[in-house]
C-alpha positions in Angstrom: -0.1 -0.3 -0.1 2.6 2.4 0.8 4.4 2.1 -2.7 1.1 3.4 -4.0 1.2 7.0 -3.8 4.9 6.6 -5.1 3.4 4.7 -8.4 0.7 7.1 -8.5 2.5 10.2 -9.0 5.1 8.8 -11.0 2.3 7.6 -13.4 1.0 11.1 -13.5 4.5 13.1 -13.9 5.1 10.5 -17.0 2.1 11.3 -18.8 2.1 15.2 -17.7 5.0 16.5 -20.4 2.5 16.2 -23.8 -0.1 17.9 -22.1 2.3 21.1 -21.3 2.8 24.4 -23.5 6.5 24.4 -24.4 7.3 27.0 -21.5 5.4 25.2 -18.6 7.8 22.0 -20.4 11.1 24.0 -20.0 10.0 24.5 -16.0 9.1 20.9 -15.8 12.8 19.4 -17.2 14.4 22.1 -14.9 12.3 21.2 -12.1 13.2 17.3 -12.0 17.2 18.2 -13.1 16.9 20.6 -9.6 15.0 17.3 -7.8 17.8 15.2 -8.8 20.7 17.1 -7.2 18.6 18.2 -4.2 18.2 14.1 -3.6 22.1 14.0 -3.5 21.5 17.0 -1.0 19.2 14.8 1.4 21.1 12.0 1.4 24.6 14.0 2.0 22.4 16.0 4.9 19.6 14.0 5.9 21.2 10.8 6.5 25.1 11.6 6.7 24.1 14.3 8.8 27.0 16.9 6.5 26.4 19.8 5.4 27.5 21.1 2.0 26.2 24.5 0.4 28.0 23.9 -2.3 26.0 21.2 -4.4 25.9 23.8 -7.3 29.3 23.2 -7.7 29.4 19.6 -8.5 26.3 20.6 -11.0 28.7 23.1 -12.7 31.2 20.7 -13.1 28.7 17.7 -15.0 27.3 20.4 -17.0 31.2 21.9 -18.2 32.6 18.1 -18.5 29.4 16.9 -20.7 30.1 20.3 -22.8 33.3 20.8 -23.4 33.9 16.8 -24.2 30.8 17.5 -26.6 32.4 20.7 -28.2 35.8 18.7 -28.9 34.0 16.0 -31.1 33.4 13.6 -28.0 30.3 11.5 -28.9 27.2 13.2 -26.7 26.4 10.1 -24.8 30.0 9.5 -23.6 30.5 13.2 -22.9 26.8 12.3 -20.4 28.0 9.3 -18.9 31.3 11.2 -17.9 29.8 14.2 -15.9 28.8 12.3 -13.2 32.1 10.6 -13.0 34.0 14.1 -13.0 32.0 15.8 -10.4 32.3 12.3 -8.4 36.6 12.1 -9.0 36.4 16.3 -8.0 34.1 15.8 -4.9 36.4 12.9 -3.8 39.6 15.2 -4.2 37.7 17.9 -2.7 36.1 15.5 0.0 39.3 14.2 1.5 40.3 17.0 3.7 37.0 19.0 3.9 35.1 16.6 5.2 37.4 16.5 8.1 35.2 19.7 9.1 31.4 19.5 11.0 28.9 21.8 10.8 28.8 25.3 9.8 33.2 25.0 9.2 32.0 21.9 6.5 29.1 24.5 5.1 31.5 27.5 4.6 34.3 25.9 2.7 31.5 23.9 0.0 30.5 27.4 -0.2 33.8 29.0 -0.9 34.4 25.6 -3.4 31.7 27.3 -4.8 33.6 30.5 -5.1 36.4 28.9 -6.5 34.8 27.0 -9.0 33.0 30.0 -10.5 36.2 32.6 -10.5 38.0 29.7 -12.4 35.1 29.4 -14.8 34.8 33.3 -15.5 38.4 33.4 -15.9 39.3 30.3 -17.9 39.1 31.0 -21.5 38.9 26.9 -22.0 35.7 27.5 -20.8 34.9 30.1 -22.3 35.0 32.8 -19.9 32.2 35.3 -18.1 31.0 35.2 -22.1 30.5 31.4 -21.8 30.5 28.0 -23.6 28.5 28.2 -26.8 27.5 25.6 -29.5 27.2 22.5 -27.5 25.3 20.0 -29.7 22.1 18.3 -28.6 22.2 15.1 -27.1 22.4 12.0 -29.6 20.5 8.6 -28.3 20.4 6.2 -30.7 21.8 7.8 -33.5 18.9 10.4 -33.2 19.3 13.9 -31.5 17.1 15.7 -28.9 16.1 18.6 -30.1 12.7 19.0 -28.4 11.9 19.6 -25.1 9.4 16.5 -24.8 12.4 14.2 -25.2 14.5 15.5 -22.7 11.5 15.6 -20.7 11.5 12.4 -20.2 15.3 11.6 -20.5 15.3 14.2 -16.9 12.2 11.8 -15.8 14.6 8.7 -16.2 17.4 10.5 -14.9 15.3 11.5 -11.5 13.5 7.9 -11.2 17.6 6.2 -11.8 19.1 8.9 -8.7 15.9 8.0 -6.5 16.5 4.1 -6.9 19.9 4.6 -6.1 19.0 6.4 -3.1 16.7 4.0 -2.2 19.2 0.8 -2.4 22.1 3.3 -1.0 19.8 3.7 2.3 18.5 0.3 2.8 22.2 -1.0 2.6 24.7 -1.6 5.4 26.2 1.7 4.8 23.2 3.9 5.3 22.5 2.6 7.9 25.8 2.8 8.9 25.4 6.7 8.0 22.5 6.8 9.8 24.6 5.7 12.9 27.3 8.2 12.3 24.7 11.1 12.0 23.3 10.1 15.5 26.7 9.7 17.0 29.9 9.9 15.4 31.9 8.3 18.5 29.2 5.5 18.8 29.3 4.7 15.4 32.9 4.1 14.9 33.2 2.7 18.3 30.7 -0.1 16.6 32.9 -0.6 13.8 31.2 1.7 11.3 34.1 3.3 8.8 32.6 6.6 9.8 35.1 8.7 7.1 35.0 6.1 4.3 31.2 6.3 4.3 30.7 10.0 4.6 33.1 10.3 1.5 31.7 8.0 -0.4 28.2 9.4 -0.2 29.9 13.1 -0.6 31.3 12.0 -3.8 27.8 10.0 -4.7 25.6 13.2 -3.7 28.4 15.1 -6.3 27.4 12.5 -9.3 23.9 12.7 -9.0 24.2 16.9 -9.7 27.0 16.0 -12.3 24.5 13.8 -14.2 21.8 16.6 -13.6 24.7 18.9 -15.0 25.2 17.0 -17.9 21.4 16.7 -19.1 21.6 20.6 -18.3 24.3 21.5 -20.7 22.8 19.7 -23.6 19.3 20.9 -23.4 20.3 24.3 -23.1 23.1 24.0 -25.7 24.9 26.6 -23.5 27.0 27.3 -20.2 28.0 30.6 -18.6 29.5 30.7 -14.8 26.3 32.9 -14.5 24.1 29.5 -14.5 25.5 28.5 -11.5 24.8 31.1 -8.9 25.4 31.2 -5.4 22.1 31.4 -4.7 21.6 28.2 -6.7 23.2 25.5 -3.7 21.0 27.3 -1.2 18.3 26.8 -3.3 18.9 22.9 -3.5 19.2 23.2 0.7 16.3 25.1 1.3 14.2 22.5 -1.2 15.7 19.5 0.8 14.5 21.0 3.9 11.6 21.9 2.8 10.6 18.3 1.0 11.9 16.8 4.4 15.5 15.8 5.2 16.3 12.3 5.0 13.2 10.8 2.6 13.5 9.7 -0.8 10.8 11.5 -2.5 11.1 14.6 -0.2 13.6 16.3 -3.0 10.9 15.6 -5.5 8.4 17.6 -3.2 10.7 20.4 -2.5 11.5 21.0 -5.8 8.1 21.3 -6.8 7.1 23.3 -4.4 10.0 25.6 -4.7 10.5 25.9 -8.3 6.7 26.5 -9.1 6.2 28.8 -6.5 9.6 31.0 -7.3 8.5 30.6 -11.6 5.3 32.5 -10.5 6.7 35.2 -8.5 9.2 35.7 -11.4 6.3 36.1 -13.7 4.6 38.6 -11.1 8.1 40.3 -10.7 8.6 40.5 -14.6 5.0 42.7 -14.6 5.0 46.6 -15.7 5.6 48.6 -13.3 7.7 46.3 -11.2 11.0 47.4 -10.8 14.0 45.3 -12.8 15.8 43.8 -9.5 11.9 42.3 -8.3 12.9 38.8 -9.6 15.5 38.6 -7.2 14.3 40.0 -4.4 11.3 37.7 -4.5 13.1 34.9 -4.8 15.3 35.5 -2.0 12.5 36.5 0.3 10.7 33.4 -0.8 13.3 31.3 0.0 13.7 32.4 4.1 9.6 32.7 4.1 9.5 29.2 3.3 12.2 28.4 5.8 11.0 29.9 8.5 7.6 28.7 7.8 8.5 24.8 7.1 10.7 24.9 10.9 8.0 26.5 12.3 4.6 24.4 11.3 6.3 21.5 9.5 9.7 20.9 11.5 10.2 17.5 9.2 9.0 18.7 6.4 6.3 18.1 4.1 6.8 14.6 3.2 7.6 13.7 6.5 4.7 15.1 7.7 2.0 13.6 5.0 3.3 10.4 6.1 3.0 10.8 9.9 -0.8 12.3 9.0 -1.9 9.4 6.6 -0.7 6.9 9.6 -2.4 8.6 12.4 -5.8 10.3 10.8 -6.7 11.6 14.1 
């Protein structure tokens, strides 16, 4: 019985793309990619107890890995498959020293990684510099280029489903139980034989791989990349999505991404109406992140999905 709501939501989301107009279909694709990245954030924060404010950096690494390889003649499918690998390798190199930090120290360190990456991309002519990387060809699958939003919508759906399935298997594994134990008490988990450092580095790399895979799809979908596509606000957005949906849940990232993406989309439309100042969309975006966090912490401290799950089990 527990699987029926998930199966129903998956069926509806799978049937939805052909019914959406082009503008809303683009929002659908970006929503699924955001949920894919947020699934890694939820895994890292909810199960491993590690706070990362630099997840958009791995999103960018995956996007640029796929985009650069395609621009230089590598088959696009290989570029897409390489994107999560490159992001995971970068996470291992970065995480080996950084994961010795805890709490807000780790959060600020990952934020610094994001800032450094933006600087490198903005100054590096190899990545197109501030102008951006242009001329990325469309993704080719089975000899057929994906040129319309509908094809990318189904690709993003498959990617998200794969990421959620991997997350479920990780959570139910011995490593997942060890991560939950370490999040509760690192000393007790280590005394029980859990290789805390190794598990945390592995989940850090896995969450980066999720972001890198989403970034690869993003690169081929837009056909253009620039440092401005991956602002600091994007990393914060992924964290807010994970918290709103429910940390430590598999479907929470999807719920959080849906709520935040649709709400920000509506506010952006409001901010671009006649008579509104040019900075209105940005201000409204920051405001909605802050207000959502306050509302969730105050009224839904465990997030949307855990609260609905408890309410369904106990209707009284």
